[in-house]
C-alpha positions in Angstrom: -3.3 0.1 -12.8 -5.8 -2.4 -11.2 -6.7 -4.0 -14.8 -2.6 -4.1 -14.9 -2.0 -5.9 -11.1 -5.1 -8.7 -11.5 -3.9 -10.0 -14.2 -0.4 -10.5 -13.3 -2.3 -12.6 -10.4 -4.4 -14.3 -12.2 -1.5 -15.4 -14.9 1.1 -16.1 -12.1 -1.8 -17.9 -9.4 -2.4 -20.4 -12.8 1.5 -21.0 -13.8 1.7 -21.9 -10.4 -1.2 -24.1 -10.1 -0.5 -26.0 -13.0 3.8 -26.2 -12.3 4.7 -29.6 -12.2 7.7 -29.6 -9.5 10.6 -27.4 -7.8 12.4 -26.0 -10.6 9.0 -25.0 -11.6 8.2 -23.1 -9.1 11.5 -21.1 -8.7 11.5 -19.8 -12.2 7.7 -18.8 -11.5 9.4 -16.8 -8.9 11.6 -15.0 -10.5 9.6 -13.9 -13.0 6.5 -12.4 -11.1 8.9 -11.5 -7.5 12.2 -11.2 -9.2 14.7 -7.8 -10.3 13.0 -8.6 -13.4 9.6 -10.1 -12.8 6.4 -8.2 -13.7 5.5 -6.8 -10.2 8.8 -5.3 -9.6 8.4 -3.7 -13.1 5.4 -2.4 -12.3 6.5 -0.9 -9.1 9.2 0.9 -11.7 6.1 2.7 -13.3 4.6 4.6 -10.5 7.0 7.6 -11.2 4.4 7.5 -14.1 0.9 7.6 -11.3 -0.3 10.2 -9.8 1.0 11.3 -6.9 -1.9 10.4 -4.5 -2.8 7.7 -6.1 1.1 5.7 -5.4 -0.2 5.3 -1.9 -2.8 3.1 -3.1 -0.9 1.4 -6.1 2.2 0.3 -3.8 -0.4 -1.5 -0.8 -1.9 -3.7 -4.1 1.6 -4.2 -5.0 2.6 -5.7 -1.6 -0.9 -7.8 -1.8 -0.8 -9.5 -5.1 3.2 -10.3 -3.8 2.0 -11.7 -0.2 -0.7 -13.7 -2.5 1.8 -15.1 -4.1 4.3 -15.9 -2.2 1.8 -17.7 0.3 0.5 -20.0 -3.7 4.3 -20.5 -4.1 4.9 -21.1 -0.4 1.7 -24.0 -0.6 2.3 -25.5 -3.4 6.7 -25.4 -1.9 4.7 -27.4 0.5 2.3 -30.2 -1.1 5.5 -31.6 -3.0 7.5 -31.5 -0.5 5.2 -33.9 1.4 4.8 -36.1 -1.7 8.5 -36.6 -1.5 8.1 -37.3 1.3 5.3 -40.0 0.8 7.1 -41.3 -1.5 11.0 -41.8 0.2 8.6 -43.4 3.3 6.9 -46.3 1.0 10.5 -46.8 -1.7 12.0 -47.6 2.6 8.9 -49.6 4.3 10.5 -52.4 5.2 9.5 -56.4 4.7 8.2 -57.6 8.2 7.7 -61.4 6.2 12.1 -61.1 5.6 14.0 -62.5 8.5 14.8 -60.7 11.5 17.5 -58.9 11.8 19.9 -58.5 15.0 19.5 -54.9 16.1 22.6 -53.0 17.6 21.4 -51.0 20.7 21.2 -47.1 19.6 20.4 -47.5 16.0 17.5 -44.8 14.9 14.9 -46.1 12.6 15.1 -45.9 8.7 12.0 -43.7 8.9 13.4 -41.0 11.1 16.2 -40.9 9.6 14.7 -40.6 6.2 12.1 -37.4 7.4 15.1 -36.7 9.6 16.9 -36.2 6.1 14.3 -34.1 4.6 13.3 -32.0 7.6 17.0 -31.0 7.2 16.6 -31.0 3.7 13.3 -28.7 3.6 15.3 -26.2 6.3 17.9 -25.4 4.6 16.3 -24.5 1.1 13.7 -22.6 3.6 16.9 -20.8 4.6 18.0 -20.1 1.5 14.9 -18.9 -0.7 14.6 -16.3 2.4 18.3 -15.1 1.7 17.2 -15.0 -2.2 13.5 -13.1 -0.8 15.7 -11.1 1.1 17.9 -9.6 -1.1 14.9 -9.4 -3.8 12.9 -7.2 -1.6 15.6 -5.0 -0.1 15.2 -2.3 -3.5 11.9 -2.7 -3.6 11.3 -2.2 -0.2 13.5 0.9 -0.3 11.6 2.1 -3.5 8.4 1.7 -2.3 9.6 3.7 0.9 10.9 6.4 -1.6 8.0 6.6 -3.6 5.4 6.6 -0.4 8.1 9.6 1.7 7.8 11.4 -2.0 4.2 11.1 -1.5 3.6 11.9 1.8 6.1 15.8 1.5 3.7 16.6 -2.1 0.6 15.6 -0.1 1.7 17.8 3.0 2.6 21.1 0.4 -0.8 20.9 -0.6 -2.0 20.5 2.7 0.3 23.9 3.1 -1.2 25.5 -0.4 -5.4 24.7 0.9 -4.5 26.4 4.7 -3.1 29.4 2.8 -5.9 30.2 0.4 -9.0 28.7 3.6 -6.6 32.2 4.8 -7.2 34.4 2.5 -10.1 33.6 1.6 -10.5 34.4 5.1 -9.2 38.4 5.2 -10.5 38.3 1.9 -14.1 38.2 3.3 -13.7 39.8 6.9 -11.9 42.5 3.9 -15.8 42.4 3.3 -17.4 42.2 5.7 -15.7 45.9 7.0 -16.5 47.8 3.6 -20.2 46.7 4.5 -20.1 47.7 7.6 -18.8 50.7 7.0 -20.8 51.5 4.0 -24.3 50.5 6.0 -22.9 53.3 8.5 -22.2 56.0 6.3 -25.5 55.6 4.8 -27.8 55.8 8.2 -25.2 59.3 8.8 -26.5 60.5 5.2 -29.4 60.0 7.3 -29.7 61.4 10.2 -26.8 64.6 8.5 -30.9 65.0 6.6 -33.3 65.0 8.5 -31.8 67.4 11.0 -31.2 69.6 8.6 -35.0 69.1 7.5 -35.4 69.5 11.5 -33.4 72.9 11.3 -35.0 74.0 8.5 -38.5 73.5 9.5 -37.9 75.5 13.2 -36.4 78.1 10.9 -39.1 78.5 9.4 -41.6 78.4 12.5 -39.2 81.2 13.9 -39.7 82.6 11.0 -44.0 82.6 11.0 -44.3 83.1 15.0 -42.5 86.4 14.8 
């Protein structure tokens, strides 16, 4: 599973780096982070992963998602910066032309262009966040459900382990009690033998004296 996630991450990073336009970035986002994307497919296949490995795999998926999203945002910012620079260059004022009468209160064309770019950027960011929220909702729910199931199974295993420990402790206690009883019986047998021997000797001495 680790090798598969590393392959997906490497492939995504390579495509992002080679992308030349915003539309391509959106296609990459859908291909890897969408409902039918590669990372989403990995999450859906987590039911085949051993329960004790699911939290670790879920964490690896989240880390891969975060890296892909960060790379997409960086590339998108680079595209927008380049677009803004090109737009500003196209609107540079030729200072050799005759001056125009300026009315008070009018804004500089470059300021207007920058505001329009910022406005478009904010709008695109809002739309992307909405899309990501829609995409993440089922994924987050699946992860939460898998983590809860894993925690329940861990709790069951811990309870079973505690029961086994108690059973082992009781068995060891019973064995120790049996050993003590055996030692006591042996000592009693030896004492009885010694007492009987002493009585026999005493009887013999009394007989000889008579």
